[in-house]
ZADO-736682 format. One record per residue: residue number from 1; x, y, z of N, C-alpha, C in turn. Coordinates in nm, 3 decimals, m for minus. Example, Ala and Ser with C-alpha at 12.3 -4.5 7.8 and 13.67 -1.06 7.14 Angstrom:
// ZADO-736682
1; 1.319; m0.569; 0.780; 1.230; m0.450; 0.780; 1.320; m0.330; 0.780
2; 1.285; m0.225; 0.708; 1.367; m0.106; 0.714; 1.290; 0.003; 0.787
// end
This chain:
// ZADO-736682
1; 12.467; 1.934; m5.141; 12.485; 1.807; m5.174; 12.533; 1.795; m5.324
2; 12.661; 1.715; m5.321; 12.716; 1.703; m5.446; 12.646; 1.558; m5.529
3; 12.631; 1.594; m5.644; 12.587; 1.452; m5.698; 12.712; 1.384; m5.812
4; 12.694; 1.281; m5.808; 12.794; 1.203; m5.891; 12.736; 1.225; m6.050
5; 12.848; 1.188; m6.123; 12.828; 1.213; m6.253; 12.718; 1.114; m6.312
6; 12.624; 1.173; m6.391; 12.525; 1.042; m6.441; 12.386; 1.053; m6.325
7; 12.389; 1.108; m6.216; 12.295; 1.101; m6.117; 12.176; 1.169; m6.165
8; 12.178; 1.272; m6.227; 12.093; 1.384; m6.249; 12.020; 1.308; m6.389
9; 12.103; 1.275; m6.478; 12.045; 1.191; m6.585; 11.951; 1.075; m6.554
10; 11.983; 1.007; m6.452; 11.914; 0.872; m6.403; 11.796; 0.969; m6.342
11; 11.791; 1.032; m6.266; 11.687; 1.094; m6.196; 11.600; 1.161; m6.295
12; 11.632; 1.212; m6.391; 11.546; 1.284; m6.511; 11.489; 1.158; m6.579
13; 11.549; 1.050; m6.604; 11.487; 0.928; m6.674; 11.377; 0.883; m6.600
14; 11.402; 0.870; m6.461; 11.291; 0.819; m6.373; 11.183; 0.893; m6.365
15; 11.187; 1.039; m6.376; 11.086; 1.151; m6.385; 10.997; 1.106; m6.542
16; 11.082; 1.095; m6.623; 10.998; 1.104; m6.755; 10.953; 0.957; m6.830
17; 10.999; 0.882; m6.743; 10.958; 0.736; m6.787; 11.050; 0.684; m6.891
18; 11.050; 0.562; m6.952; 11.132; 0.491; m7.028; 11.092; 0.529; m7.159
19; 11.192; 0.522; m7.259; 11.138; 0.561; m7.381; 11.096; 0.429; m7.479
20; 11.122; 0.301; m7.399; 11.071; 0.186; m7.459; 10.962; 0.147; m7.369
21; 10.868; 0.069; m7.437; 10.727; 0.021; m7.383; 10.768; m0.040; m7.253
22; 10.679; m0.016; m7.164; 10.723; m0.065; m7.004; 10.586; m0.192; m6.999
23; 10.655; m0.260; m6.904; 10.587; m0.377; m6.862; 10.497; m0.349; m6.703
24; 10.369; m0.387; m6.686; 10.320; m0.350; m6.567; 10.367; m0.444; m6.452
25; 10.349; m0.421; m6.350; 10.399; m0.528; m6.224; 10.362; m0.671; m6.271
26; 10.224; m0.652; m6.309; 10.177; m0.832; m6.316; 10.260; m0.893; m6.430
27; 10.307; m0.816; m6.529; 10.384; m0.889; m6.631; 10.496; m0.883; m6.591
28; 10.551; m0.812; m6.505; 10.728; m0.820; m6.461; 10.711; m0.943; m6.395
29; 10.610; m0.954; m6.285; 10.613; m1.063; m6.213; 10.613; m1.174; m6.256
30; 10.527; m1.224; m6.383; 10.529; m1.336; m6.467; 10.662; m1.342; m6.529
31; 10.746; m1.286; m6.580; 10.858; m1.311; m6.649; 11.015; m1.302; m6.567
32; 10.982; m1.249; m6.429; 11.082; m1.263; m6.344; 11.189; m1.365; m6.354
33; 11.117; m1.470; m6.338; 11.209; m1.594; m6.320; 11.288; m1.615; m6.466
34; 11.230; m1.587; m6.570; 11.313; m1.571; m6.713; 11.402; m1.476; m6.708
35; 11.382; m1.381; m6.659; 11.481; m1.254; m6.655; 11.598; m1.312; m6.558
36; 11.577; m1.350; m6.452; 11.672; m1.404; m6.357; 11.767; m1.505; m6.419
37; 11.700; m1.593; m6.462; 11.768; m1.712; m6.546; 11.865; m1.660; m6.653
38; 11.836; m1.573; m6.734; 11.919; m1.515; m6.826; 12.056; m1.436; m6.765
39; 12.012; m1.364; m6.669; 12.116; m1.284; m6.583; 12.197; m1.402; m6.522
40; 12.162; m1.516; m6.473; 12.245; m1.622; m6.421; 12.351; m1.698; m6.521
41; 12.289; m1.704; m6.652; 12.345; m1.763; m6.750; 12.460; m1.687; m6.812
42; 12.452; m1.533; m6.776; 12.557; m1.470; m6.854; 12.504; m1.364; m6.945
43; 12.381; m1.416; m6.999; 12.321; m1.334; m7.099; 12.275; m1.192; m7.065
44; 12.305; m1.104; m7.162; 12.274; m0.966; m7.118; 12.102; m0.962; m7.122
45; 12.062; m0.952; m6.996; 11.921; m0.974; m6.992; 11.836; m0.860; m7.017
46; 11.892; m0.739; m7.023; 11.837; m0.619; m7.027; 11.829; m0.590; m7.192
47; 11.927; m0.632; m7.255; 11.920; m0.645; m7.394; 11.798; m0.734; m7.443
48; 11.812; m0.852; m7.413; 11.692; m0.949; m7.426; 11.568; m0.897; m7.392
49; 11.545; m0.850; m7.262; 11.422; m0.788; m7.249; 11.414; m0.663; m7.181
50; 11.417; m0.564; m7.267; 11.461; m0.406; m7.234; 11.337; m0.369; m7.179
51; 11.214; m0.425; m7.190; 11.084; m0.349; m7.123; 11.102; m0.399; m6.976
52; 11.172; m0.526; m6.925; 11.190; m0.551; m6.804; 11.271; m0.465; m6.716
53; 11.395; m0.443; m6.806; 11.503; m0.344; m6.760; 11.433; m0.219; m6.703
54; 11.346; m0.159; m6.789; 11.295; m0.033; m6.780; 11.185; m0.028; m6.646
55; 11.094; m0.137; m6.644; 11.032; m0.150; m6.548; 11.105; m0.172; m6.419
56; 11.198; m0.251; m6.395; 11.285; m0.264; m6.264; 11.344; m0.137; m6.227
57; 11.396; m0.049; m6.308; 11.458; 0.073; m6.271; 11.322; 0.166; m6.197
58; 11.244; 0.159; m6.259; 11.144; 0.241; m6.223; 11.044; 0.190; m6.104
59; 11.056; 0.105; m6.080; 10.950; 0.033; m5.957; 11.018; m0.024; m5.863
60; 11.023; 0.046; m5.747; 11.102; m0.035; m5.660; 11.048; m0.150; m5.581
61; 10.926; m0.187; m5.586; 10.867; m0.315; m5.553; 10.935; m0.418; m5.613
62; 10.892; m0.395; m5.757; 10.942; m0.517; m5.876; 11.101; m0.517; m5.866
63; 11.163; m0.428; m5.838; 11.332; m0.424; m5.823; 11.363; m0.508; m5.718
64; 11.285; m0.491; m5.572; 11.299; m0.552; m5.451; 11.290; m0.713; m5.489
65; 11.195; m0.737; m5.554; 11.138; m0.898; m5.579; 11.261; m0.953; m5.686
66; 11.287; m0.885; m5.750; 11.421; m0.938; m5.842; 11.528; m0.958; m5.786
67; 11.611; m0.827; m5.702; 11.706; m0.846; m5.599; 11.707; m0.968; m5.540
68; 11.590; m1.004; m5.460; 11.564; m1.105; m5.360; 11.583; m1.240; m5.437
69; 11.496; m1.243; m5.571; 11.519; m1.374; m5.646; 11.657; m1.391; m5.705
70; 11.740; m1.288; m5.715; 11.876; m1.304; m5.783; 11.981; m1.351; m5.680
71; 11.960; m1.281; m5.595; 12.033; m1.351; m5.466; 12.006; m1.497; m5.399
72; 11.898; m1.474; m5.424; 11.868; m1.643; m5.405; 11.905; m1.750; m5.505
73; 11.892; m1.715; m5.622; 11.931; m1.794; m5.724; 12.088; m1.810; m5.703
74; 12.150; m1.712; m5.677; 12.291; m1.697; m5.657; 12.339; m1.793; m5.535
75; 12.244; m1.837; m5.454; 12.297; m1.951; m5.345; 12.272; m2.061; m5.396
76; 12.212; m2.085; m5.514; 12.194; m2.218; m5.579; 12.227; m2.206; m5.718
77; 12.359; m2.185; m5.778; 12.377; m2.169; m5.910; 12.334; m2.280; m5.978
78; 12.359; m2.398; m5.919; 12.332; m2.543; m6.008; 12.190; m2.546; m5.999
79; 12.099; m2.481; m5.946; 11.964; m2.486; m5.985; 11.914; m2.660; m5.889
80; 11.990; m2.670; m5.819; 11.933; m2.805; m5.737; 11.824; m2.790; m5.667
81; 11.789; m2.685; m5.605; 11.673; m2.670; m5.539; 11.550; m2.664; m5.622
82; 11.573; m2.605; m5.739; 11.474; m2.592; m5.836; 11.424; m2.732; m5.894
83; 11.512; m2.824; m5.910; 11.522; m2.958; m5.954; 11.454; m3.046; m5.832
84; 11.452; m3.013; m5.771; 11.366; m3.106; m5.635; 11.219; m3.153; m5.644
85; 11.145; m3.032; m5.708; 11.008; m3.057; m5.736; 10.931; m3.174; m5.759
// end
């Protein structure tokens, strides 16, 4: 099996964990909306919230929640669904 350049480095990082402080799943869930909003506005969300990025890279359940929320937000970029409340 051939690995792409960088694959082994990413696998190693996942094994040893992030260098920066990492959020737990509850904290991640609480901050997920804000993180996705930053991504939607074009701000580098990972630079603004580095602990969130570290958690999402290591937690498949939270990454799935993030990906689903981001996909949903992209279907409504103007936020019209959010404003109906």
